[in-house]
ZAMARGU-4260 file (C-alpha; in steps of 0.2 Angstrom, whole numbers, plus 5000, padded with zeros to 4 digits):
<rodrens>
0) 5367/5301/5866 | 5374/5312/5852 | 5367/5320/5836 | 5371/5309/5821 | 5388/5312/5812
5) 5399/5300/5802 | 5415/5305/5810 | 5425/5290/5817 | 5424/5291/5836 | 5443/5289/5836
10) 5445/5305/5827 | 5433/5315/5839 | 5446/5320/5852 | 5458/5326/5838 | 5444/5336/5830
15) 5438/5343/5847 | 5456/5349/5851 | 5457/5357/5833 | 5440/5366/5836 | 5447/5373/5852
20) 5462/5379/5843 | 5453/5387/5828 | 5440/5395/5839 | 5451/5403/5852 | 5463/5408/5838
25) 5449/5418/5830 | 5444/5425/5846 | 5461/5431/5851 | 5462/5441/5835 | 5448/5452/5840
30) 5443/5452/5858 | 5459/5459/5866 | 5460/5473/5853 | 5442/5479/5854 | 5446/5493/5867
35) 5459/5499/5855 | 5445/5499/5841 | 5434/5509/5852 | 5447/5522/5856 | 5451/5523/5837
40) 5432/5527/5835 | 5435/5542/5846 | 5427/5536/5862 | 5434/5540/5880 | 5438/5528/5893
45) 5421/5529/5902 | 5412/5525/5886 | 5424/5512/5882 | 5420/5505/5899 | 5402/5505/5895
50) 5405/5495/5879 | 5417/5483/5887 | 5405/5481/5901 | 5390/5478/5889 | 5398/5462/5882
55) 5400/5453/5899 | 5383/5459/5904 | 5376/5450/5889 | 5386/5435/5893 | 5378/5434/5910
60) 5361/5429/5903 | 5366/5424/5885 | 5376/5409/5890 | 5363/5403/5902 | 5349/5406/5889
65) 5357/5397/5874 | 5363/5383/5885 | 5346/5380/5892 | 5339/5381/5874 | 5351/5367/5868
70) 5347/5356/5883 | 5328/5359/5882 | 5327/5356/5863 | 5341/5343/5863 | 5348/5352/5847
75) 5365/5356/5853 | 5374/5355/5837 | 5361/5365/5827 | 5362/5379/5841 | 5381/5379/5840
80) 5383/5380/5821 | 5370/5394/5820 | 5379/5404/5834 | 5396/5403/5825 | 5388/5409/5809
85) 5379/5423/5817 | 5394/5430/5827 | 5404/5430/5811 | 5391/5441/5802 | 5389/5453/5817
90) 5408/5455/5818 | 5409/5460/5799 | 5395/5473/5802 | 5404/5479/5818 | 5420/5482/5809
95) 5413/5497/5799 | 5412/5507/5816 | 5400/5521/5818 | 5392/5531/5832 | 5392/5526/5850
100) 5374/5520/5849 | 5377/5510/5834 | 5392/5502/5842 | 5382/5499/5858 | 5368/5489/5848
105) 5381/5479/5838 | 5392/5474/5853 | 5376/5468/5862 | 5371/5457/5847 | 5389/5451/5845
110) 5390/5446/5863 | 5373/5438/5863 | 5379/5426/5849 | 5397/5424/5855 | 5394/5421/5874
115) 5387/5403/5873 | 5399/5396/5861 | 5413/5391/5873 | 5402/5383/5886 | 5393/5373/5872
120) 5410/5367/5865 | 5416/5363/5883 | 5400/5353/5887 | 5402/5343/5871 | 5421/5339/5875
125) 5416/5334/5893 | 5403/5322/5887 | 5413/5315/5873 | 5427/5311/5886 | 5414/5302/5897
130) 5422/5294/5912 | 5439/5303/5907 | 5431/5320/5909 | 5446/5326/5920 | 5457/5325/5905
135) 5446/5340/5898 | 5461/5351/5900 | 5472/5342/5887 | 5459/5346/5874 | 5456/5364/5881
140) 5475/5367/5881 | 5474/5368/5862 | 5463/5383/5864 | 5477/5392/5873 | 5489/5387/5859
145) 5478/5395/5846 | 5475/5410/5857 | 5493/5414/5860 | 5499/5410/5842 | 5486/5421/5834
150) 5488/5435/5846 | 5506/5437/5841 | 5502/5437/5823 | 5488/5449/5824 | 5497/5461/5835
155) 5510/5463/5821 | 5497/5464/5807 | 5488/5478/5817 | 5505/5487/5820 | 5508/5487/5801
160) 5492/5488/5792 | 5478/5494/5805 | 5465/5487/5817 | 5454/5481/5803 | 5465/5465/5802
165) 5459/5461/5819 | 5441/5458/5812 | 5447/5449/5796 | 5457/5436/5806 | 5442/5434/5818
170) 5430/5430/5804 | 5443/5418/5796 | 5445/5409/5812 | 5426/5408/5814 | 5424/5401/5796
175) 5436/5387/5799 | 5428/5383/5816 | 5411/5382/5808 | 5418/5369/5796 | 5426/5358/5810
180) 5411/5359/5821 | 5400/5353/5806 | 5410/5337/5806 | 5411/5335/5825 | 5397/5326/5835
185) 5390/5336/5849 | 5386/5323/5862 | 5374/5326/5877 | 5364/5317/5890 | 5345/5316/5889
190) 5335/5324/5903 | 5329/5311/5916 | 5317/5323/5925 | 5308/5339/5919 | 5318/5353/5915
195) 5312/5364/5929 | 5316/5351/5942 | 5333/5348/5935 | 5337/5367/5936 | 5331/5367/5955
200) 5343/5352/5958 | 5357/5361/5950 | 5354/5377/5961 | 5353/5366/5977 | 5369/5356/5973
205) 5381/5356/5988 | 5392/5371/5988 | 5385/5378/5971 | 5381/5396/5978 | 5397/5398/5987
210) 5407/5392/5972 | 5398/5403/5960 | 5401/5418/5971 | 5419/5415/5972 | 5420/5413/5953
215) 5411/5430/5951 | 5426/5438/5962 | 5439/5430/5950 | 5429/5435/5935 | 5429/5453/5941
220) 5448/5453/5942 | 5450/5446/5925 | 5438/5458/5918 | 5449/5473/5923 | 5464/5464/5916
225) 5457/5459/5900 | 5448/5475/5896 | 5462/5488/5901 | 5478/5479/5899 | 5481/5485/5881
230) 5476/5503/5885 | 5488/5503/5900 | 5502/5496/5888 | 5498/5509/5875 | 5499/5523/5889
235) 5516/5517/5895 | 5523/5516/5877 | 5521/5499/5871 | 5517/5495/5853 | 5505/5482/5845
240) 5519/5470/5843 | 5523/5469/5861 | 5504/5468/5865 | 5503/5453/5854 | 5518/5445/5863
245) 5511/5449/5880 | 5496/5438/5875 | 5507/5424/5869 | 5517/5425/5885 | 5501/5424/5896
250) 5494/5410/5885 | 5510/5400/5886 | 5509/5401/5905 | 5492/5392/5906 | 5496/5377/5895
255) 5505/5367/5908 | 5490/5369/5920 | 5478/5363/5906 | 5489/5348/5902 | 5490/5342/5920
260) 5472/5347/5924 | 5467/5329/5928 | 5481/5327/5941 | 5478/5344/5949 | 5460/5341/5951
265) 5463/5324/5958 | 5476/5330/5970 | 5468/5347/5976 | 5450/5348/5970 | 5441/5362/5962
270) 5439/5373/5977 | 5458/5373/5982 | 5462/5377/5964 | 5450/5391/5964 | 5458/5398/5979
275) 5475/5398/5971 | 5468/5407/5956 | 5460/5421/5966 | 5477/5425/5975 | 5487/5424/5959
280) 5475/5436/5951 | 5476/5448/5965 | 5496/5448/5964 | 5495/5450/5945 | 5485/5466/5947
285) 5496/5473/5960 | 5511/5470/5950 | 5504/5480/5935 | 5501/5494/5947 | 5519/5497/5950
290) 5526/5493/5933 | 5530/5507/5920 | 5542/5498/5909 | 5532/5489/5895 | 5544/5474/5893
295) 5542/5470/5912 | 5524/5466/5909 | 5529/5451/5899 | 5535/5443/5916 | 5519/5448/5925
300) 5509/5439/5911 | 5515/5422/5917 | 5504/5424/5932 | 5490/5422/5919 | 5493/5403/5921
305) 5486/5401/5938 | 5475/5417/5938 | 5465/5411/5923 | 5469/5393/5920 | 5465/5387/5937
310) 5450/5398/5938 | 5443/5391/5922 | 5447/5373/5926 | 5440/5373/5943 | 5424/5381/5937
315) 5421/5369/5922 | 5425/5354/5933 | 5413/5360/5947 | 5399/5363/5935 | 5401/5347/5926
320) 5401/5337/5943 | 5386/5347/5950 | 5375/5346/5934 | 5360/5334/5934 | 5360/5322/5919
325) 5355/5332/5903 | 5358/5349/5911 | 5377/5350/5907 | 5376/5364/5894 | 5365/5375/5906
330) 5377/5372/5921 | 5392/5377/5910 | 5382/5392/5903 | 5378/5398/5921 | 5396/5396/5927
335) 5402/5405/5911 | 5389/5419/5913 | 5394/5422/5931 | 5413/5422/5927 | 5414/5430/5910
340) 5398/5439/5912 | 5393/5446/5929 | 5411/5446/5936 | 5419/5453/5920 | 5405/5466/5919
345) 5409/5472/5936 | 5427/5473/5932 | 5425/5482/5916 | 5413/5496/5922 | 5421/5499/5938
350) 5438/5498/5930 | 5433/5511/5916 | 5428/5524/5929 | 5443/5521/5940 | 5455/5522/5924
355) 5447/5539/5918 | 5447/5546/5936 | 5463/5541/5943 | 5473/5532/5929 | 5478/5514/5926
360) 5490/5512/5941 | 5477/5517/5954 | 5464/5506/5945 | 5475/5490/5946 | 5480/5494/5964
365) 5462/5496/5970 | 5455/5481/5961 | 5470/5470/5966 | 5467/5474/5984 | 5448/5471/5982
370) 5452/5454/5974 | 5464/5449/5987 | 5453/5450/6002 | 5439/5438/5997 | 5453/5426/5991
375) 5460/5426/6009 | 5443/5423/6016 | 5439/5409/6004 | 5455/5401/6011 | 5448/5398/6028
380) 5447/5379/6031 | 5430/5371/6030 | 5425/5354/6036 | 5419/5349/6018 | 5427/5355/6002
385) 5422/5353/5984
</rodrens>
């Protein structure tokens, strides 16, 4: 089933890919630069850690709540459009800065509106593809293209004209995304059982708890990297231009994984792809911990492909396969909340205190080792795999 829309069904995949492109382009204009914005407002690393940790904390429950609202009400498109509009207004208010408490409240509201948008778009694309859902990566790939292209542009704008341009470009990206989403049908399945029963079926799905736990570990490693990479680059002498290029390099590395997602999932399955992602993330953090030359970070960024791309693909695929009919948005919201919420929160808060107490090199070294051990344990053979 889908909410009514006049868009030709043959154009739906193209519009879905375009929505990924514009939304992630807008997101890349702001999210990686928020830590620099907090520092410019006069905050120290521990308070920056609290703010960067607040956003994934809100993602933890925000993604699941809004996904459940969309599934329960069967108003997926109305929920999606309202959230995109709300996050744009909140970003505009946030750009004015202020005291720590004002920033705390605004970041909370911003994250609550922002967190469910990606899983709602993911769920829409998966159901639009139907029996070709394993080709989801080829649509999601355009999000990576948008993220990398905008990051380089915004990095240069910030270096020349200031951090406010990060907010301007974010709002522009959200405005365009809103126009595209208004034209795109948001398909979904109707619930075949009561909502509470469907939730219990999801939790009891084979391998669900173990897989979600492993996604949490990977999210913690990504939380350290996403929140403190630019502070680390600034501390070793990099400028805004190189920061933007580093995001472009990391994004370019993930495109191949998204494009060949259907083949990778068919050949290896979500569980094996997740194992590779965890090990790649550990290696990436350990390499940061021994690098003091900014330009060398560009080479390390190519580990983003397996560290993030495979983690994301495996999580989305597993949630899609495990979800009962009509609970797709909820399943994607839960997985998103654990990965970008609970996991990223742990990485952000622990990373902030480690950064302030011992510096970036020790922070990356400790978190890389912590991430590596569960990855190796998860590699142990099992009789059944996802």
